[in-house]
C-alpha positions as CSV (number, residue, x, y, z in Angstrom):
1,M,17.2,-20.2,39.9
2,S,14.1,-17.7,38.5
3,P,13.7,-16.9,35.2
4,L,14.1,-13.7,35.1
5,I,17.7,-14.3,37.1
6,A,18.6,-17.0,34.8
7,F,17.6,-14.7,31.4
8,L,19.6,-12.1,32.8
9,I,22.9,-14.0,32.8
10,I,22.0,-15.9,29.7
11,F,21.3,-12.6,28.2
12,V,24.8,-11.1,28.9
13,L,26.1,-14.5,28.0
14,L,24.8,-14.5,24.4
15,L,26.0,-10.9,23.8
16,I,29.8,-11.5,25.0
17,A,29.7,-14.9,23.0
18,L,28.4,-12.9,19.3
19,I,30.1,-9.4,20.1
20,K,33.4,-10.4,21.6
21,F,34.1,-14.0,20.6
22,K,32.0,-14.3,17.2
23,V,30.4,-16.8,17.8
24,T,28.1,-17.9,15.0
25,P,24.3,-16.6,15.9
26,S,22.6,-20.4,15.3
27,V,24.9,-21.5,17.6
28,G,24.8,-19.0,20.2
29,L,21.1,-19.1,20.1
30,F,20.6,-22.5,20.7
31,A,23.2,-22.9,23.4
32,A,21.7,-20.4,25.3
33,A,18.2,-22.1,25.0
34,V,19.7,-25.2,26.1
35,I,21.6,-23.8,29.0
36,F,18.6,-21.3,30.2
37,G,16.5,-24.5,30.4
38,L,18.6,-26.2,32.4
39,M,19.3,-23.0,34.9
40,V,15.9,-22.7,35.9
41,G,15.2,-26.3,36.4
42,M,13.3,-27.5,33.9
43,P,13.6,-31.4,33.4
44,A,15.6,-32.9,30.6
45,A,13.2,-34.4,28.9
46,D,11.0,-31.0,28.9
47,V,14.2,-29.4,27.3
48,L,14.0,-32.0,24.7
49,S,10.9,-32.0,24.0
50,T,10.8,-27.7,24.0
51,L,13.8,-27.3,21.5
52,P,12.5,-28.6,18.4
53,A,8.7,-27.5,18.9
54,G,10.2,-24.2,18.7
55,F,12.0,-24.8,15.9
56,G,9.0,-26.0,14.4
57,N,6.9,-23.4,15.8
58,M,9.5,-20.6,14.4
59,M,9.6,-23.1,10.6
60,T,5.6,-22.9,10.2
61,S,5.3,-19.7,11.0
62,I,7.8,-17.5,8.7
63,G,9.8,-20.8,7.4
64,L,8.2,-21.0,3.7
65,L,8.3,-17.3,3.4
66,I,12.1,-17.1,4.1
67,V,12.8,-19.9,1.3
68,F,10.5,-18.5,-0.8
69,G,11.6,-14.8,-0.6
70,S,15.4,-15.4,-0.7
71,I,15.0,-17.1,-4.0
72,F,12.5,-14.4,-5.4
73,G,15.0,-11.7,-3.8
74,D,17.9,-13.9,-5.7
75,F,16.3,-14.0,-9.1
76,L,15.9,-9.8,-9.1
77,G,19.4,-9.1,-7.8
78,E,21.1,-11.9,-10.1
79,S,19.4,-9.6,-13.0
80,G,20.4,-6.7,-11.8
81,A,16.7,-5.9,-11.7
82,T,17.0,-4.5,-8.1
83,E,20.0,-2.6,-9.1
84,E,17.9,-0.7,-12.3
85,L,15.1,-0.1,-9.7
86,A,17.1,1.4,-7.3
87,K,18.8,3.9,-9.2
88,G,15.2,4.6,-10.6
89,M,14.1,5.5,-7.2
90,V,17.2,7.8,-6.7
91,R,16.3,9.3,-9.9
92,L,12.6,9.7,-8.9
93,F,13.2,11.0,-5.4
94,G,16.9,12.5,-6.1
95,K,20.1,11.6,-5.2
96,K,19.4,13.2,-1.2
97,N,16.3,11.5,-0.9
98,D,17.3,7.8,-1.3
99,L,16.8,7.0,3.0
100,L,13.3,9.1,2.7
101,A,12.0,6.8,-0.6
102,L,13.3,3.6,1.6
103,N,11.5,4.1,4.6
104,L,8.4,5.4,3.2
105,V,8.5,2.0,1.4
106,G,8.8,-0.1,4.3
107,F,6.8,1.8,6.5
108,I,3.4,0.9,4.0
109,L,4.7,-2.4,3.0
110,S,4.4,-3.6,6.1
111,I,0.7,-2.2,7.0
112,P,-0.6,-5.5,5.3
113,I,2.4,-7.5,4.8
114,Y,4.3,-9.8,7.6
115,F,7.0,-8.0,8.7
116,G,9.4,-11.1,7.8
117,C,8.3,-11.4,4.0
118,A,8.5,-7.5,3.6
119,Y,12.0,-7.7,4.6
120,V,13.1,-10.4,2.7
121,M,11.4,-8.4,-0.4
122,T,13.1,-5.3,0.2
123,A,16.5,-6.6,1.5
124,P,18.2,-7.1,-2.2
125,L,16.6,-3.4,-2.9
126,V,19.0,-2.3,0.0
127,V,22.1,-3.9,-1.0
128,A,21.4,-1.9,-4.9
129,L,20.8,1.3,-3.1
130,Q,24.2,0.7,-0.8
131,K,26.2,-0.3,-4.2
132,I,25.2,2.3,-6.1
133,S,25.6,5.3,-3.6
134,R,28.2,3.1,-1.6
135,K,26.9,5.0,1.4
136,N,27.3,2.9,5.0
137,M,24.8,0.0,4.6
138,K,23.7,0.3,8.1
139,A,22.3,3.9,7.6
140,Y,19.8,2.0,4.5
141,V,18.9,-0.7,7.4
142,I,17.8,1.8,9.8
143,A,15.9,3.2,7.3
144,I,14.0,0.0,6.5
145,F,14.1,-1.4,9.6
146,T,12.5,1.3,11.5
147,G,9.6,1.9,8.8
148,L,8.8,-1.9,8.2
149,M,9.0,-2.4,11.8
150,L,7.0,0.5,13.5
151,T,3.8,-0.3,10.9
152,H,4.2,-4.1,11.4
153,S,3.6,-3.5,15.5
154,C,1.5,-0.4,15.6
155,V,-0.9,-0.4,12.6
156,A,-3.8,-3.5,12.0
157,P,-3.8,-5.3,10.0
158,T,-1.1,-7.2,11.2
159,P,-2.1,-9.6,13.9
160,G,-0.3,-7.6,16.6
161,P,-2.0,-4.8,16.5
162,L,-5.2,-6.6,15.7
163,A,-5.8,-8.2,18.6
164,V,-4.7,-5.5,21.0
165,A,-7.4,-3.4,19.3
166,G,-9.7,-5.9,19.9
167,Q,-8.6,-6.4,23.0
168,A,-9.2,-2.9,24.3
169,G,-11.8,-2.5,22.7
170,A,-11.3,0.2,20.2
171,N,-12.7,1.0,17.1
172,I,-10.5,-1.0,14.5
173,G,-10.8,1.8,11.7
174,W,-9.6,4.8,14.0
175,F,-7.0,2.3,15.8
176,I,-5.5,2.3,11.8
177,I,-5.7,6.0,11.4
178,W,-4.2,7.2,15.1
179,G,-1.8,4.5,14.9
180,L,-0.7,6.0,11.4
181,V,-0.4,9.5,12.7
182,V,1.4,8.5,16.1
183,C,4.1,5.8,13.6
184,L,4.9,8.4,10.8
185,P,6.5,11.3,12.3
186,A,8.6,8.4,14.4
187,S,9.2,6.1,11.0
188,L,10.4,9.5,9.7
189,L,12.4,11.5,12.7
190,I,14.7,7.9,13.5
191,G,14.1,5.9,9.7
192,W,15.2,9.0,7.8
193,V,16.8,12.2,9.5
194,Y,18.9,9.7,12.4
195,A,19.7,7.5,9.1
196,N,20.9,10.5,7.5
197,F,23.1,11.3,10.4
198,V,24.6,7.7,10.8
199,A,25.5,8.1,6.7
200,S,26.5,12.0,6.8
201,A,29.1,10.4,9.3
202,E,30.2,7.4,7.3
203,E,30.4,10.0,4.2
204,K,32.7,12.2,6.2
205,K,35.1,9.4,7.1
206,A,35.0,8.0,3.6
207,M,35.8,11.6,2.0
208,H,38.6,11.3,4.5
209,D,40.0,7.9,3.1
210,G,39.8,9.4,-0.4
211,M,36.4,7.5,-1.8
212,K,34.5,9.2,-4.2
213,A,30.6,8.1,-4.2
214,I,28.9,6.7,-7.3
215,M,26.2,8.6,-7.1
216,D,28.5,11.6,-8.1
217,D,28.7,10.6,-11.2
218,D,25.5,10.7,-13.3
219,K,26.2,8.4,-16.2
220,L,26.3,5.2,-13.6
221,L,22.4,6.2,-12.6
222,A,21.5,6.0,-16.4
223,P,19.5,2.8,-17.1
224,D,21.2,0.0,-18.2
225,P,19.6,-1.6,-21.6
226,T,20.9,-4.8,-20.8
227,K,19.1,-5.6,-17.6
228,P,15.5,-5.3,-16.8
229,S,13.6,-2.2,-16.4
230,A,13.4,0.1,-13.8
231,M,9.6,-0.1,-14.2
232,K,9.9,-3.8,-14.9
233,S,11.2,-4.7,-11.8
234,F,8.9,-2.3,-9.8
235,L,6.0,-4.4,-11.4
236,L,7.8,-7.9,-9.8
237,V,8.7,-6.0,-7.0
238,I,5.0,-5.2,-5.9
239,L,3.4,-8.5,-7.5
240,P,3.5,-10.1,-4.2
241,I,2.1,-7.1,-3.0
242,V,-0.6,-6.4,-4.5
243,M,-1.5,-9.9,-4.3
244,I,-1.6,-10.3,-0.6
245,V,-3.0,-6.5,0.0
246,F,-5.8,-6.9,-2.4
247,A,-6.9,-10.4,-0.6
248,S,-7.1,-8.2,2.6
249,I,-9.0,-5.2,1.4
250,F,-11.3,-7.4,-0.1
251,S,-11.8,-9.9,3.0
252,L,-13.1,-6.3,4.5
253,F,-16.1,-6.5,2.3
254,V,-16.8,-10.5,1.6
255,T,-16.2,-12.9,4.3
256,E,-17.4,-15.9,2.9
257,G,-18.5,-17.5,-0.8
258,P,-16.2,-18.9,-3.6
259,V,-14.9,-15.9,-4.9
260,Y,-13.6,-15.3,-1.2
261,T,-11.7,-18.4,-0.9
262,V,-10.1,-17.9,-4.3
263,V,-8.8,-14.1,-3.2
264,N,-7.7,-15.6,0.0
265,F,-5.9,-18.4,-1.2
266,F,-4.2,-16.1,-3.8
267,G,-4.2,-13.3,-1.8
268,N,-1.8,-15.8,1.3
269,S,1.7,-15.2,2.1
270,N,3.1,-18.0,0.8
271,I,1.5,-18.8,-2.2
272,A,1.8,-15.0,-3.3
273,L,5.5,-15.4,-2.8
274,F,5.8,-18.6,-4.4
275,I,3.7,-17.2,-7.7
276,A,6.3,-14.0,-7.5
277,M,9.3,-16.2,-7.3
278,L,8.3,-18.7,-10.5
279,V,6.8,-15.3,-12.2
280,T,10.0,-13.6,-11.8
281,G,12.2,-16.3,-12.9
282,Y,10.5,-16.8,-15.5
283,T,10.2,-13.3,-16.9
284,L,13.7,-12.3,-15.9
285,R,15.6,-15.7,-17.1
286,K,16.9,-14.0,-20.1
287,Y,18.9,-11.9,-17.9
288,I,20.1,-14.5,-16.0
289,P,22.6,-16.4,-18.8
290,N,24.0,-20.4,-18.3
291,K,21.0,-21.3,-16.1
292,T,17.7,-22.8,-16.1
293,V,14.9,-21.4,-14.0
294,M,14.9,-24.5,-11.9
295,G,18.6,-24.6,-11.6
296,F,18.7,-21.6,-9.9
297,I,16.1,-22.2,-8.4
298,D,17.8,-25.3,-6.6
299,E,21.4,-22.8,-6.0
300,S,19.4,-20.2,-4.6
301,A,17.7,-22.9,-2.0
302,N,20.9,-24.3,-0.9
303,R,21.6,-20.9,0.4
304,V,19.0,-20.7,2.3
305,G,19.9,-23.1,4.9
306,N,21.9,-20.8,7.3
307,I,18.8,-17.9,7.3
308,L,17.0,-20.8,8.3
309,L,19.6,-22.5,11.0
310,I,19.4,-18.9,12.8
311,V,15.6,-18.4,12.5
312,G,15.3,-21.8,13.9
313,A,17.5,-21.4,16.8
314,G,16.2,-18.1,17.6
315,G,12.8,-19.6,17.7
316,C,14.1,-23.1,20.0
317,F,15.1,-20.0,22.4
318,A,11.9,-18.2,22.4
319,S,10.2,-21.2,23.1
320,M,12.1,-22.0,26.2
321,L,11.5,-19.1,27.3
322,G,7.8,-18.9,26.8
323,A,7.8,-22.2,28.7
324,T,8.6,-20.7,32.2
325,T,7.0,-18.1,34.2
326,M,9.1,-15.2,33.0
327,S,6.3,-13.3,31.5
328,T,3.9,-13.8,34.4
329,D,6.7,-13.0,37.1
330,L,7.3,-9.4,34.9
331,V,3.3,-9.0,34.7
332,E,3.4,-8.8,38.6
333,I,6.6,-6.8,39.3
334,M,5.5,-4.0,36.6
335,S,1.7,-4.3,38.1
336,A,3.1,-3.4,41.4
337,T,5.2,0.0,40.5
338,N,3.2,3.2,40.8
339,M,3.8,4.8,37.1
340,P,1.5,6.8,34.5
341,V,-1.0,4.0,33.5
342,I,0.0,4.3,29.7
343,L,3.8,4.3,30.7
344,L,3.2,0.7,32.4
345,G,1.5,-0.5,29.2
346,F,4.4,0.6,27.7
347,L,6.9,-1.0,29.7
348,L,5.4,-4.4,30.6
349,A,5.5,-4.6,26.6
350,F,8.7,-3.9,25.9
351,C,9.8,-6.2,28.9
352,I,8.0,-9.2,27.6
353,R,9.1,-8.7,24.2
354,A,12.9,-8.2,25.4
355,A,12.3,-11.5,27.4
356,V,10.6,-13.9,25.3
357,G,11.1,-12.4,21.7
358,S,7.8,-12.5,20.4
359,A,6.3,-9.1,20.0
360,T,2.6,-10.4,19.5
361,A,3.0,-12.7,22.7
362,A,3.9,-8.8,24.5
363,M,1.3,-7.2,23.2
364,L,-1.2,-9.4,24.3
365,T,-0.6,-10.4,27.8
366,S,0.2,-6.7,28.3
367,I,-2.8,-5.4,27.1
368,A,-4.6,-8.3,28.9
369,I,-2.9,-6.4,32.4
370,A,-2.2,-2.7,30.9
371,G,-5.8,-2.0,29.3
372,P,-8.4,-2.7,32.2
373,V,-6.0,-0.3,34.3
374,C,-6.4,2.3,31.5
375,L,-9.7,1.9,30.7
376,A,-10.6,2.3,34.5
377,A,-8.5,5.3,34.4
378,G,-10.5,6.7,31.5
379,I,-7.5,6.9,29.6
380,S,-8.8,6.3,25.5
381,P,-9.1,3.0,24.3
382,I,-6.9,3.4,21.3
383,V,-4.1,5.6,23.5
384,A,-4.0,2.7,25.6
385,G,-3.5,0.1,22.9
386,L,-1.0,2.2,21.3
387,S,1.2,2.2,23.8
388,V,1.7,-1.4,24.4
389,C,2.3,-1.4,20.9
390,L,5.2,0.8,21.1
391,G,6.3,-0.7,24.1
392,A,6.9,-4.0,21.8
393,H,7.7,-2.3,18.8
394,S,10.9,-0.6,21.1
395,A,12.4,-3.8,22.6
396,T,14.5,-5.8,19.2
397,F,16.8,-7.6,20.8
398,P,18.4,-11.1,19.9
399,T,16.2,-13.0,21.4
400,D,14.3,-12.0,18.7
401,V,14.7,-13.2,15.0
402,T,14.2,-10.4,13.5
403,F,17.2,-8.7,15.4
404,W,19.5,-11.1,13.0
405,F,17.4,-10.6,9.8
406,P,20.3,-7.4,8.9
407,S,23.1,-10.2,9.6
408,T,21.5,-12.3,7.5
409,Y,20.3,-10.8,4.3
410,N,22.5,-7.6,4.8
411,G,26.0,-9.0,6.0
412,L,25.8,-6.7,9.2
413,N,27.9,-8.2,12.7
414,T,26.0,-8.3,16.2
415,K,27.3,-5.0,17.1
416,D,26.2,-3.4,14.0
417,C,22.7,-5.4,14.0
418,L,22.3,-3.4,17.4
419,M,22.8,-0.4,16.2
420,T,20.1,-0.7,13.3
421,T,17.6,-2.1,15.4
422,T,17.9,-2.3,18.7
423,V,18.5,1.9,19.1
424,P,16.5,2.8,16.2
425,C,13.3,1.0,17.5
426,I,13.9,2.2,20.7
427,L,14.3,6.0,19.8
428,S,11.3,5.6,17.6
429,G,9.3,4.2,20.5
430,I,10.3,7.2,23.0
431,V,9.2,9.5,19.9
432,G,6.0,7.7,19.5
433,M,5.3,7.6,23.1
434,V,5.7,11.2,23.0
435,I,3.2,11.9,20.3
436,L,1.0,9.5,22.0
437,A,0.9,11.8,25.1
438,V,0.3,14.6,23.5
439,L,-2.6,12.6,22.3
440,N,-3.6,11.3,25.5
441,A,-3.7,15.3,26.8
442,F,-6.5,16.3,24.0
443,S,-7.9,12.5,23.8
444,G,-11.3,14.3,25.1
445,V,-12.1,16.6,22.0
446,L,-10.5,14.2,19.6
447,P,-12.0,12.0,17.4
448,G,-12.5,8.6,17.5
449,M,-11.0,7.9,20.8
450,F,-13.5,6.8,23.0
């Protein structure tokens, strides 16, 4: 059977199983991977070898980030640090602007830090804010997820945009600047305005049910002396961020030597989160009674297993999809159609990411096809590259492991994950493309476009 047809069948069945029959995501994804491989005629031996390879590749890329990040977040959550930080954010930005604050935090974090790492670090903050405000969790997830995913997908130095800029022949500095210009309005419109719309709808329902938001009570927003201060919590949260960002900036100016080696080592995401986990544990140990730091780490690590299983099963499915000719089939179909060249790059990346569940793979494949076409048509390499990045950003579906983060970290069901990841990413991608089309119209007079 054609991989594309098999994928469409499996995709529909997977959604039905997850939403209608409440199948556990890890079970559904692994079963989908096995059935897909058999449907496309893959030899049984290849199916058996591809499954663990996909699981292993996913664990290699983000396994340690999830473990250390989850324990790091548990220390902050159990001690009350994230709750105090959330209250501090509300006091600073105002009660009505908590979603704006969260969206901007995500937008900035994901520029230097891998999406998964950034989401793991901010998930406890999302939970704490929701606990304070009693707004619907979906609004908070939309705010943070949209900001994180936009800059992760479109703003270098994250690997995908960096590779796209290189293949398109764009100046990296200008690619970053114009990426920010395109993404910031999209992030605010969807991650703040749309998220507020969702929150408002839920608030009306809550008022109808006789509920009263905690944020109406100023006393409950006051600092709690029995918990870590908002400033101490903030410093602990940004510790791994500073380490990672410093290493990224340092590497722009120094690329070799013993100092570079040391900075690059401690700026590695895995090492930075490991250090932050230990520093946070020993700093906050007095706020977690009856537990030693190492005992808490053991207890917290036991709870990470389900998260790792979902992520690994997603890796199995993605690996099985990647072992077929589906990507090349999609490229051939899209390339044969007559459409605006920047739309070609967007749709190619959208379809490939939806199919294989990897934004980076979608970007690299799409820019290799659409890039030369755009350049031959006189399109700016920055416009061509960003169209591909926006397309990859927009297709956040159950085939991608990031789709499941709100489920594993914020307790949302599959239907809510569609509303908080898929819908906002598509909407923000469309907003970004509208802005990009305007930039394309004036690319001849805008600096750095060529």
